[in-house]
C-alpha positions in Angstrom: -38.6 34.3 26.3 -40.5 32.8 29.2 -40.4 29.4 27.6 -36.6 29.6 27.2 -36.2 30.5 30.9 -38.5 27.6 32.0 -36.4 25.1 29.9 -33.2 26.4 31.5 -34.7 26.1 35.0 -35.8 22.5 34.3 -32.4 21.6 33.0 -30.8 23.1 36.0 -33.1 21.2 38.3 -32.4 18.0 36.5 -28.6 18.5 36.9 -29.1 19.3 40.6 -31.2 16.1 41.0 -28.6 14.0 39.2 -25.8 15.4 41.4 -27.9 14.6 44.5 -28.5 11.0 43.4 -24.8 10.6 42.7 -23.9 12.0 46.1 -26.4 9.7 47.7 -25.0 6.7 45.9 -21.4 7.6 47.0 -22.7 8.2 50.5 -24.1 4.7 50.8 -20.8 3.3 49.5 -19.1 5.2 52.3 -21.6 4.1 55.0 -20.9 0.4 54.3 -17.3 0.2 55.6 -18.2 2.6 58.5 -21.0 0.2 59.5 -18.7 -2.7 59.1 -16.0 -1.2 61.3 -18.5 -0.3 64.0 -20.1 -3.7 63.9 -16.7 -5.5 64.2 -15.6 -3.4 67.2 -19.0 -3.7 68.9 -19.0 -7.5 68.6 -15.4 -7.6 69.7 -16.2 -5.6 72.8 -19.2 -7.8 73.5 -17.2 -11.1 73.2 -14.3 -9.7 75.3 -16.7 -8.5 78.0 -18.4 -11.9 78.0 -15.2 -13.8 78.6 -14.1 -11.3 81.3 -17.4 -11.7 83.2 -17.2 -15.5 82.9 -13.7 -15.4 84.5 -15.1 -13.3 87.4 -18.1 -15.5 87.8 -16.0 -18.6 87.9 -13.8 -17.2 90.6 -17.0 -16.6 92.6 -18.2 -20.1 91.8 -14.9 -21.5 93.0 -15.3 -19.5 96.2 -18.7 -21.1 96.7 -17.5 -24.6 95.8 -19.7 -24.6 92.6 -18.7 -26.2 89.3 -16.6 -24.1 86.9 -17.9 -23.8 83.4 -17.3 -21.7 80.3 -19.3 -20.8 77.2 -17.9 -19.4 74.0 -19.1 -17.6 70.9 -18.3 -19.9 68.0 -19.7 -17.8 65.1 -21.0 -14.3 64.4 -22.8 -13.7 61.1 -24.2 -10.2 60.6 -26.1 -9.1 57.5 -26.4 -5.4 56.8 -29.0 -4.2 54.2 -28.7 -0.6 52.9 -31.5 1.0 50.9 -31.9 4.5 49.4 -34.6 6.4 47.4 -34.6 9.7 45.6 -37.1 11.9 43.8 -38.3 15.4 43.2 -41.4 17.5 43.7 -42.4 21.0 42.7 -41.1 23.6 45.1 -43.6 25.5 47.3 -44.0 29.0 45.9 -42.3 30.5 42.9 -43.2 29.8 39.3 -45.2 26.5 39.0 -43.4 23.9 37.1 -40.1 25.7 36.9 -38.5 24.7 40.2 -38.2 21.2 41.7 -37.5 20.2 45.3 -35.3 17.0 45.6 -36.5 14.2 47.9 -34.2 11.4 49.1 -34.0 9.0 52.0 -32.4 5.8 53.1 -31.9 3.3 55.9 -29.9 0.4 57.2 -31.0 -2.9 58.8 -28.8 -5.3 60.7 -29.6 -9.0 61.2 -27.0 -10.7 63.5 -26.8 -14.4 64.0 -24.7 -15.5 67.0 -23.8 -19.1 67.7 -23.0 -20.0 71.3 -21.5 -23.3 72.4 -20.4 -24.7 75.8 -16.7 -25.1 76.2 -16.5 -28.7 77.6 -15.3 -32.2 76.8 -12.4 -34.4 77.8 -9.7 -32.4 75.9 -10.7 -29.1 77.5 -11.0 -30.6 81.0 -7.6 -32.1 80.7 -6.1 -28.8 79.7 -8.1 -27.1 82.6 -6.5 -29.5 85.1 -3.0 -29.8 83.6 -0.4 -27.6 85.2 1.1 -24.9 83.0 4.4 -25.6 81.3 7.5 -23.6 82.0 7.5 -22.4 78.4 4.2 -20.5 78.9 5.5 -18.8 82.0 8.7 -17.9 80.2 6.7 -16.5 77.3 4.8 -14.2 79.7 8.0 -13.3 81.5 9.5 -12.1 78.3 6.5 -9.8 77.8 7.8 -7.9 80.9 5.2 -9.1 83.3 6.3 -8.8 86.9 7.9 -12.1 87.9 6.3 -11.9 91.4 2.8 -11.5 89.9 3.4 -14.4 87.5 4.7 -16.7 90.3 2.1 -15.6 92.9 -0.6 -16.5 90.4 0.9 -19.5 88.6 3.1 -21.3 91.1 1.6 -23.5 93.9 4.9 -24.0 95.7 8.7 -23.5 95.7 11.2 -26.2 96.4 14.3 -24.6 97.8 17.6 -26.5 98.0 18.8 -26.4 101.5 22.2 -28.2 101.9 21.5 -31.9 100.9 17.7 -31.7 100.9 14.8 -29.6 99.6 12.5 -27.4 101.7 9.0 -27.1 100.3 7.2 -23.8 100.8 3.6 -23.6 99.6 1.8 -20.6 98.1 -1.0 -20.9 100.6 -1.9 -18.1 103.0 -3.2 -20.5 105.7 0.2 -22.2 105.9 1.8 -19.1 107.4 5.5 -20.1 107.5 5.5 -21.6 104.0 3.5 -18.7 102.5 5.9 -16.1 104.0 9.0 -17.8 102.7 7.3 -18.2 99.2 6.5 -14.5 99.1 10.0 -13.5 100.2 11.6 -15.6 97.5 9.4 -14.2 94.7 10.1 -10.7 96.0 13.8 -11.3 95.8 13.4 -12.4 92.2 11.3 -9.2 91.6 14.1 -7.0 92.9 16.6 -8.6 90.5 14.1 -8.1 87.7 13.7 -4.5 88.6 17.4 -4.0 88.1 17.2 -5.7 84.7 19.5 -8.5 85.9 17.0 -11.4 85.7 17.6 -14.0 83.0 15.2 -16.7 81.9 17.0 -18.8 79.3 17.3 -22.5 78.3 20.1 -24.1 80.2 22.9 -25.0 77.7 23.6 -28.7 78.2 26.5 -30.8 76.9 26.0 -34.5 76.2 29.1 -36.6 75.6 30.0 -40.2 74.8 33.3 -42.1 74.7 33.7 -44.6 71.9 36.7 -46.9 71.0 38.5 -45.8 67.9 38.1 -49.3 66.4 34.3 -48.8 66.4 34.5 -45.9 63.9 34.0 -46.6 60.2 35.8 -44.2 57.9 32.8 -43.8 55.6 30.6 -42.6 58.6 33.2 -40.3 60.1 32.3 -37.3 58.0 28.6 -37.7 58.8 29.3 -37.7 62.5 31.4 -34.6 62.3 28.2 -32.7 61.1 26.3 -33.6 64.2 28.9 -34.0 66.9 32.1 -32.4 68.1 34.7 -35.2 67.9 37.9 -35.3 70.0 40.5 -38.0 69.6 42.2 -39.3 72.8 45.5 -40.9 71.9 46.0 -42.0 75.5 43.3 -44.7 75.4 42.7 -44.7 71.6 39.1 -43.4 71.9 36.9 -40.7 70.5 34.8 -38.4 72.6 31.6 -37.3 70.9 29.9 -34.2 72.3 26.7 -32.3 71.3 25.1 -29.2 72.7 21.4 -29.1 73.4 19.0 -26.6 75.0 17.8 -27.9 78.4 15.0 -26.7 80.6 14.4 -23.0 81.3 16.5 -21.6 84.1 15.8 -18.3 86.0 19.2 -16.8 87.0 20.9 -13.6 88.0 23.6 -14.2 85.5 23.9 -15.2 81.8 23.8 -19.1 81.7 25.8 -19.2 78.4 28.8 -17.9 80.3 29.0 -21.0 82.5 32.1 -23.1 82.2 31.8 -26.7 80.9 32.1 -28.0 84.5 29.4 -25.7 85.8 27.1 -26.7 83.0 27.7 -30.3 83.8 26.8 -29.6 87.5 23.6 -27.8 86.5 22.8 -30.7 84.2 22.9 -33.1 87.2 20.6 -30.7 89.1 17.9 -30.6 86.4 18.4 -34.1 85.2 15.0 -35.2 86.4 13.3 -31.9 85.6 9.5 -31.7 84.9 8.0 -29.7 82.2 5.6 -28.1 84.8 8.5 -26.9 87.0 10.8 -24.0 86.4 14.2 -24.0 88.1 16.1 -21.0 89.4 19.7 -20.4 90.4 20.7 -17.2 92.2 24.4 -17.0 92.7 26.6 -14.8 94.8 28.9 -12.4 93.0 26.0 -11.1 90.9 23.1 -8.7 91.5 20.9 -10.3 94.2 23.7 -12.6 95.3 23.4 -11.5 98.9 20.8 -14.2 99.2 22.1 -17.1 97.0 19.4 -19.7 96.4 18.7 -22.6 94.1 15.5 -24.6 93.6 12.4 -24.8 91.4 8.8 -23.6 91.3 6.0 -26.1 90.7 3.3 -24.5 88.5 -0.5 -24.7 88.9 -3.3 -25.6 86.4 -5.8 -23.0 85.3 -8.5 -24.7 87.5 -6.2 -24.4 90.5 -5.6 -20.7 89.8 -9.3 -20.0 89.8 -9.6 -22.0 93.0 -6.7 -20.0 94.5 -8.3 -16.7 93.6 -11.7 -17.9 94.8 -10.3 -18.9 98.2 -8.9 -15.4 98.6 -12.5 -14.2 98.9 -12.8 -16.3 102.0 -10.4 -17.9 104.5 -7.4 -18.0 102.3 -7.1 -14.2 102.3 -3.6 -12.9 101.5 -1.7 -10.6 103.9 1.3 -8.4 104.2 4.7 -10.1 103.8 7.8 -7.9 104.0 10.9 -8.6 101.8 13.9 -10.4 103.3 16.6 -8.0 104.6 19.0 -9.3 102.0 16.6 -8.3 99.2 17.2 -5.0 97.4 14.6 -2.3 97.2 11.5 -3.2 95.2 10.6 -0.7 92.5 7.9 1.5 93.8 7.7 -0.7 96.9 5.1 -2.7 95.0 4.1 -5.5 97.3 0.3 -5.9 97.5 -1.3 -8.3 100.0 -3.4 -10.0 97.5 -2.5 -11.6 94.1 -5.6 -10.0 92.6 -7.8 -8.0 95.0 -11.6 -8.0 94.3 -14.4 -5.8 95.6 -17.6 -7.3 97.0 -20.7 -5.2 97.5 -24.5 -5.3 97.8 -24.9 -2.8 95.0 -23.4 -2.4 91.5 -19.9 -0.9 92.1 -19.3 2.5 90.5 -16.4 3.1 88.1 -15.6 -0.7 88.0 -14.0 -1.9 84.8 -16.3 -4.9 84.8 -18.5 -6.6 87.5 -20.8 -9.6 87.9 -23.7 -10.4 90.1 -24.1 -13.6 92.1 -26.8 -14.2 94.7 -27.6 -10.5 95.0 -24.0 -9.5 95.6 -21.7 -7.8 93.1 -18.0 -8.8 92.4 -15.4 -6.7 90.6 -11.7 -6.4 90.3 -10.5 -3.7 92.7 -9.3 -0.8 90.6 -9.8 1.9 93.2 -6.9 1.1 95.6 -3.2 2.1 95.3 -2.6 -1.2 93.5 -5.2 -0.6 90.7 -2.5 -1.2 88.0 -1.3 -4.4 89.7 -4.9 -5.7 89.8 -5.6 -4.8 86.2 -2.4 -6.6 85.2 -3.4 -9.6 87.2 -6.8 -9.8 85.5 -5.2 -9.3 82.1 -2.8 -12.2 83.0 -5.7 -14.3 84.0 -7.4 -13.6 80.6 -4.2 -14.6 78.7 -3.9 -17.8 80.8 -7.4 -18.7 79.9 -6.7 -18.2 76.2 -3.7 -20.5 76.6 -6.0 -23.1 78.2 -9.1 -23.1 76.1 -9.3 -25.4 73.1 -10.5 -24.3 69.7 -14.3 -23.7 69.8 -16.3 -25.7 67.3 -17.4 -23.5 64.4 -21.0 -23.5 63.2 -20.9 -22.8 59.4 -18.5 -20.2 58.1 -18.1 -17.0 60.2 -19.0 -14.0 58.2 -20.3 -10.4 58.1 -22.3 -9.8 55.0 -23.4 -6.5 53.6 -26.2 -6.2 51.1 -27.2 -3.0 49.2 
């Protein structure tokens, strides 16, 4: 009877041990994706923080008239090794040989390999110094960024049409009169945007040609009809060929597609010599914001110039309060910060800062403790996106991978 009980106990212990081994195997299988998820997020946070710190340090470098330089992570290869062991030993106490105690263990080892390369060369330098195109500003504007934030950071000046000439107003705090006019213009656009009446669309242009009827060949007539609008003029026996094309981006307080043919032709003459690094605007009376009608264009900066502008704000080119024009409607939340992106400078590491850098025993961080904390965070996020639009593809070393071994 005792032998029978001992055999049953051993069988029960064997089954328990088998179940434990199975659970341990399944547990290792579950740990693998968990470790992968944590690793990917950890590396992602590290790379994002590195870029953010580089942006801050380059603003400080620009302030101290030091060279601007970036370094990027080209490759991350992480190898995870999981191991497990299991066994059994006689239990302490009880009948000897009839009860077993399971023993199991495991571990994980990570071996990351990170490749870091400097971001440099002629191609990157050209992109760093080339002013942004209007299409990039429009792309950000359609993401609902504040138009005044975009223009305060990206535009170096505004050219305002004044009767038969243009007045040039620079986005430079030391040029007091120019700076104040620039700020008032972007605040006026901001008020129109707050009312959801600001448009940023390609200007619809009409190109037309007049050709003698005798110059048309019958066999080519059907082909032309597919590409052009054709109008026959019996008065002088000619054909007028017209085609519609999308012109440069135009910021307006009305829908540009509703313009008459004559108005479109007038706008075509205004933007005939448009530059890809300029963005035109036309605010008309009779629409929201029309109390201050204006027409002109903004000239955009390069990313290098943006860093220089933000760096100078730490010194003599510090921004200041500029009130809106009396003709401008109320700004939503009265949001009109003095600085495009305010920064904190201290002798010790700032508390509760999103991110900070150290330079010559001083600490620099984006100001997230003032009433304009949201504005400053949005400004830094915008700076991050503009950098991503500027940087070239980083050379890859080998094939990026995360490998898991068991």
